[in-house]
N, C-alpha and C positions, 0 to 999 in steps of 0.2 A: 572575104564574105560576108555581110553580117548575121548575127544569130538568125534573124528572121528569114533570111534566103537562105542559111542551113537549116533550116527546120522546116521550112517550106518545103524543101528540094528533098527532106527526108522524110518527115512529117512523124517524129518521134514517137511512140508509144509513150503513153501518161505513165505506165510503171517504170520508164526507163528514164523518162525525166524526173522523176519523182526520186529517182535513186541517185541522180546527180545535185536536186535540190535540197534534199531532205538527211536531215540527220541528227543523231539522236532518238530518244524517246519519239518523237513526233509523228518520225517515220513511220514506224510500227504503227501509231495511229493512220496515221494519213493511208498507208497500203492496207492497212484491216478495213477501212470507209470504201477504199476503192475497191477489193473486194468482196464488198457488201454489194454494193453499186452494182457488179457485173453479174452477182446471182441474181439481181434486180433484173436483168436483162438489160443492165442501160448500155449503150453501145457510146464510146468515144470517140472523138472524131477531132483531130486535130484541125484549131480554128485561127490559132492566129499566134506569136512570138509565147510558147509558155502557155498555151489557154486552148481550153479544148470544150465543144459544144458535148452535151451529154445528150444521148438520142435514145427514146423509145417509142417500138414500131415505126419508124424515120420521122416521129415528131418530138421537139424540141422540149427538151425536161429542162435540162439548167447552161449555165455556161460559168467555166471556172478556168481560173488562171493560176499559176502554181508560181511563187518566188523560196527564196530558201527560207526552211524550217516554216512557212504555212501557205493556207490557200487562199484564195477568196471564192464564193460562188453566188451567183443569182440563179433562183429557182422561177421559172415562170408559174404564172394561176391559169390566168383566163382571159379572154381579149374585155375589155367592158363591158359590151352587152350578153357576156355568157357567165356573169359574175355570180349569179343566182344560181344558175345551175352548178357550178363550182361549188359553191358551201353546201348544195343541197346533202342533207345526212351528213352533216361536218358535227361534230361534237363543238359546244358552245365556247370553248375554247380555241377551239381551229377559227370560229367564225366571230370571234372578238379580237384575237388577235390581228385576222385580217381586217377588219372595220379599222381597227385603228392604225394599219400601215397603210393604208389608203385615204387619210385625213392631212397629208403634208399638201399646203399651198404652195400652188406654181407660181413661181419668184419670174417666170420670164426667162430663163435661162438657154432654154431650147426650144425645139418646134412645136411642143405642148402649147404655148403661151398662147393665150392666158388660162392655161390650163384646162381641163374637160368638165362638165358636168354632166351628172348620170344619178341612177338609183339603184342602191344595191337593198334585198329584204325589204323594200320598202323605205328605206332611208337616205334623203338626199345628199349628195356630196357637190361643192361648186367651186370652180377653180381647182380641181387637181391636178398635182405635178404628175407627170408620168415619166417626164426626163428625154422626151421626143419619142419614145416608144408606144404603139398602142397596143400595149399591155402591160400586166401589171404585174411584180415578182418580190421576192425576198432577196434581201442581200447581206451575206455573212463574209464580215469582214475577219481572217482569221480567228478562225472557230478551235474553241476548244472542245474538251469531251464530251461538257453538258451539252453543246450547242450542235455537233455531230449529231446525237438522237434526234436533236429536234429537225435536222436537215432532214434526215434519215426519212422523219415522219411527212414531211411537205414533198419529197421525192413519189412516196407511195401516192398522197394525195393526187400529187401532177397525172402521176401513170394510170391510175383509178379515174380521174378526168378525160385521159386519152381515150382511153378504152372505151368510155361511155360515149363520148362521140365520135369515135369513129363505128361502133354500133349503133349508132342513129343516123350516120351519113353527114354526119357537120364536123366539119374540119377544125381539129381544135386550135389552132393558130399557131404562130411561132413555127412554121415550116422549117426544115433545116436546107 
């Protein structure tokens, strides 16, 4: 049986998989991060081999994959037509970081070719790559301690956005 088939049948809890894949000091840092996410009411759902969907109020917050002594995480923001609402009341550093991150030009690699054109906070963006997704997010590959603190901030912003959209009766995108 392949690792995928075994995991699909057993759907291992993320802490169990972390015990198998993580060693040394990084394991403690990672499990502390998982504990923080659980305190924030994040639910981990097995998604694929060594990968989990992170959900809040049944809406997708992030996708996380685990490997030996590292993890990767993609944190969702909002659908293109909701970026202004997502950025509403955010500090300037968050807005600046977001604006810089959506400036990646499409190179025709996937279904978004020739890229998307839209405006955010009055600024026009043309031919932006969305990697075939209808939403934007932040990708962190093998984050260190400082990046984990940034990830926590982005997770909280996504949670606030989900809560706000659901209160308005609007689907926040990326359903599980």
